[in-house]
C-alpha positions as CSV (number, residue, x, y, z in Angstrom):
1,M,143.9,59.1,132.5
2,I,143.7,62.8,132.6
3,L,141.3,64.2,129.9
4,L,140.7,67.7,128.7
5,L,137.7,67.5,126.5
6,N,135.3,69.8,127.5
7,V,134.5,73.0,126.4
8,H,136.4,75.8,128.6
9,H,133.7,77.4,131.0
10,S,134.4,80.5,129.2
11,R,131.9,78.6,126.8
12,A,129.6,76.9,129.1
13,S,126.8,78.9,128.9
14,D,126.7,78.2,125.3
15,L,126.2,75.1,125.7
16,E,122.6,73.7,124.1
17,R,123.1,70.5,126.0
18,P,125.8,69.1,128.5
19,D,128.8,67.8,126.8
20,L,129.1,65.0,129.4
21,L,132.5,62.6,129.3
22,T,130.8,59.1,128.7
23,T,132.8,55.7,128.1
24,A,132.5,52.1,127.2
25,P,133.2,50.2,129.3
26,A,131.6,52.6,132.4
27,V,133.7,53.7,135.1
28,P,133.6,56.3,137.8
29,V,134.7,59.7,136.4
30,E,136.1,62.4,139.1
31,S,135.9,65.8,137.7
32,Y,138.1,68.8,139.0
33,R,139.8,72.1,137.8
34,D,143.3,72.3,137.3
35,K,145.5,75.5,138.3
36,F,144.4,77.1,134.9
37,G,140.8,76.4,136.2
38,N,140.4,74.1,133.0
39,W,137.8,71.3,133.0
40,C,139.5,68.3,134.1
41,N,138.3,64.2,133.9
42,R,140.0,62.1,136.1
43,L,139.8,58.0,135.5
44,V,141.0,54.5,135.7
45,A,140.5,52.5,132.6
46,P,140.3,48.9,132.5
47,A,142.5,46.8,130.5
48,G,141.4,45.8,127.2
49,H,139.6,47.9,124.6
50,F,138.2,51.2,125.8
51,A,136.6,54.3,124.5
52,V,135.6,57.9,125.9
53,S,133.4,60.4,123.6
54,I,131.8,64.2,124.3
55,D,129.9,65.7,122.4
56,G,127.7,68.8,122.6
57,V,125.7,71.8,120.7
58,V,127.5,74.6,121.1
59,R,125.6,77.9,120.2
60,D,127.7,80.5,118.3
61,N,127.1,84.2,117.1
62,G,128.4,83.4,113.7
63,Q,131.3,85.8,114.0
64,S,135.2,85.7,113.1
65,D,138.0,86.1,115.4
66,P,137.3,89.2,117.0
67,T,140.4,92.1,115.9
68,D,141.3,95.5,117.5
69,W,144.4,97.2,115.7
70,S,143.9,100.2,118.2
71,N,144.8,97.9,121.2
72,P,148.0,98.9,122.9
73,Q,151.1,96.7,124.2
74,L,151.2,97.9,128.1
75,A,154.8,97.9,129.6
76,V,155.3,95.3,131.8
77,E,155.5,97.3,134.5
78,Y,151.5,98.3,133.8
79,L,150.6,94.5,132.9
80,P,147.7,92.9,135.5
81,P,150.0,90.4,137.8
82,D,147.8,87.3,136.6
83,T,149.4,88.2,132.8
84,L,153.1,87.8,134.0
85,T,153.6,84.0,134.3
86,Y,152.4,84.4,130.3
87,L,155.8,86.3,129.9
88,L,158.2,83.1,131.5
89,G,159.6,80.7,129.4
90,S,158.3,77.1,129.7
91,R,158.2,73.5,128.5
92,Y,158.2,74.1,124.8
93,C,158.5,77.7,124.8
94,E,162.3,78.3,125.3
95,T,162.2,82.5,125.4
96,D,165.7,82.9,126.5
97,S,167.1,80.7,123.9
98,L,164.4,82.5,120.9
99,S,165.1,86.2,122.3
100,D,167.7,87.4,120.3
101,E,166.5,85.9,117.4
102,A,163.0,87.5,118.5
103,W,164.8,91.3,118.8
104,R,166.5,90.8,115.3
105,L,163.5,89.7,113.7
106,F,160.8,92.0,115.3
107,G,162.0,95.0,117.1
108,N,161.7,97.8,114.8
109,T,158.0,96.4,113.8
110,A,155.5,98.6,115.7
111,L,154.5,97.6,118.9
112,G,151.0,96.1,119.6
113,W,148.8,94.6,117.0
114,A,151.3,95.0,114.4
115,R,153.9,92.8,116.4
116,V,152.1,90.3,117.1
117,T,150.5,90.0,113.3
118,A,154.0,90.3,112.1
119,V,155.2,87.5,114.3
120,C,152.1,85.4,113.1
121,D,152.6,86.2,109.8
122,F,156.7,84.9,110.1
123,V,156.2,81.9,111.8
124,H,153.0,81.0,109.5
125,N,155.4,81.0,106.5
126,H,158.4,80.0,108.4
127,I,156.8,76.5,109.3
128,A,155.3,73.7,106.8
129,F,152.4,71.8,107.8
130,D,153.2,68.4,107.4
131,Y,151.5,65.4,110.0
132,Q,153.9,63.3,108.6
133,Q,156.7,65.0,110.8
134,A,154.8,65.7,113.7
135,R,156.6,65.0,116.8
136,A,155.0,65.3,120.5
137,T,158.5,66.4,122.0
138,R,159.5,69.2,119.4
139,T,160.2,72.4,121.2
140,A,159.9,76.4,119.9
141,M,163.4,76.2,119.1
142,E,163.5,72.9,117.2
143,A,160.4,74.3,115.3
144,Y,162.3,77.1,114.4
145,R,165.3,75.1,112.8
146,E,163.7,72.5,111.4
147,G,160.7,74.4,109.3
148,V,158.4,71.9,110.0
149,G,155.6,70.7,112.1
150,V,151.7,70.7,113.2
151,C,149.5,73.5,114.6
152,R,150.9,73.3,118.2
153,D,154.6,74.1,117.0
154,Y,153.3,77.2,115.0
155,A,151.6,78.3,118.7
156,H,154.5,77.3,120.3
157,L,156.9,79.5,118.0
158,A,154.5,82.2,117.9
159,I,154.3,82.3,122.0
160,A,158.2,82.0,122.4
161,F,158.4,84.9,120.2
162,C,155.6,87.2,121.7
163,R,157.2,86.7,125.8
164,A,160.4,87.2,124.7
165,L,158.8,90.7,123.0
166,N,157.3,91.1,126.6
167,I,153.9,90.4,125.4
168,P,152.0,88.1,127.1
169,A,151.1,84.8,125.5
170,R,149.3,81.7,126.1
171,Y,149.0,78.2,124.7
172,C,145.4,77.5,123.5
173,T,143.7,74.0,122.7
174,G,140.6,73.2,121.0
175,Y,138.0,72.6,118.5
176,L,137.7,74.6,115.3
177,S,135.4,74.8,112.6
178,D,135.8,74.4,108.4
179,I,133.0,77.5,108.4
180,G,133.7,79.7,105.9
181,Q,136.6,77.7,104.8
182,P,137.3,76.3,101.2
183,P,136.5,72.6,101.2
184,S,138.7,70.0,102.6
185,D,139.6,66.5,101.8
186,G,141.1,66.0,105.1
187,T,139.9,64.3,108.4
188,M,139.4,67.2,111.4
189,D,141.7,67.0,114.2
190,F,141.8,69.2,117.6
191,A,143.3,72.7,117.2
192,A,145.8,74.6,118.7
193,W,146.5,78.3,118.7
194,M,147.4,81.5,121.0
195,E,146.1,84.4,123.0
196,V,147.9,88.0,123.5
197,Y,147.3,90.0,126.1
198,L,146.7,93.7,124.3
199,G,144.8,96.5,125.6
200,N,142.8,95.3,128.6
201,R,142.1,91.3,127.2
202,W,143.4,88.5,125.4
203,W,143.0,88.2,121.7
204,V,142.8,84.9,119.3
205,F,145.6,84.9,117.2
206,D,146.1,81.8,115.0
207,P,149.4,81.5,113.4
208,R,148.9,78.0,111.7
209,N,145.7,79.5,109.8
210,N,146.4,82.7,109.9
211,N,143.1,84.2,108.8
212,L,139.8,84.6,110.4
213,Q,138.2,81.5,111.6
214,Y,134.3,80.6,112.4
215,G,133.4,78.5,115.1
216,R,136.5,78.3,117.3
217,V,135.9,76.5,120.8
218,M,138.1,76.4,123.3
219,I,138.5,73.8,125.6
220,A,141.7,74.7,127.9
221,F,144.7,77.2,128.0
222,G,148.0,76.9,129.7
223,R,151.7,77.9,129.3
224,D,151.9,75.6,126.7
225,A,151.1,72.3,125.3
226,A,152.5,70.7,128.6
227,D,149.7,72.1,130.7
228,V,147.2,71.2,128.4
229,P,147.2,67.6,127.4
230,L,144.0,66.5,125.9
231,V,145.1,62.9,127.3
232,H,147.6,62.2,129.9
233,T,148.1,58.4,130.6
234,F,149.7,56.7,133.3
235,G,150.9,53.6,132.1
236,P,151.2,51.5,129.1
237,N,148.7,52.2,126.3
238,T,147.9,52.1,122.7
239,L,145.8,54.7,121.0
240,V,144.6,52.4,118.0
241,G,141.9,55.3,116.4
242,F,140.4,58.8,117.0
243,K,137.5,61.4,115.5
244,V,136.8,64.6,115.9
245,W,134.1,66.7,114.9
246,A,133.5,70.5,114.6
247,D,130.2,70.7,112.1
248,Q,127.4,73.1,111.5
249,V,124.3,72.2,112.5
250,P,120.9,74.0,111.6
251,A,119.6,76.1,114.5
252,S,116.8,74.0,115.0
253,Q,118.6,71.4,116.4
């Protein structure tokens, strides 16, 4: 198994205590960084019931996702080299198939933040969220055609549109609290969103929620979900349950 569950290194200094991965029964765990710099854990799971867990406390500044409408969209020739891979098509983001549609839908919008916002608004309204119709192999084009999906499908479609419009966009996965949101009876899950490169940095955009969120903690980023599966297994296995929590705790804890 390869597991991506630890907090991304960009937030490591915010950890009140190390978010160590533990297993039951205990097995040796080897850690390494993938080509995107994400922290990965590698192990061999024994036959029978096997559980993995991570718990930690992250110190957060309490602010929402940052916004800045003044950040410009850079022409491709001025983009930093390490952003160019996030302009290309990938496993779940078929920019070639969606390019004409992207320019038809958004070609007349203002460049930069306004264009990305238009993409997120469209994707948020076009896809109906439905856990019961989640599919691990659904691509951006399929999400566009079917109009249904979960947070990864929102992210994939928005990423594909942005890349087709010459805006670098990358897929992010992590933990997202419900701080500042209306009470929900649903259980928590991992979250997916995207980051786009505007001005001289990466910015968070969340087409699934499409509003300002608090307590967002990234685990990993890549070209799409194929690069950052939270759990990658080699061999037969059955998931019998999982629990995700991202709760606010008193500062004294």
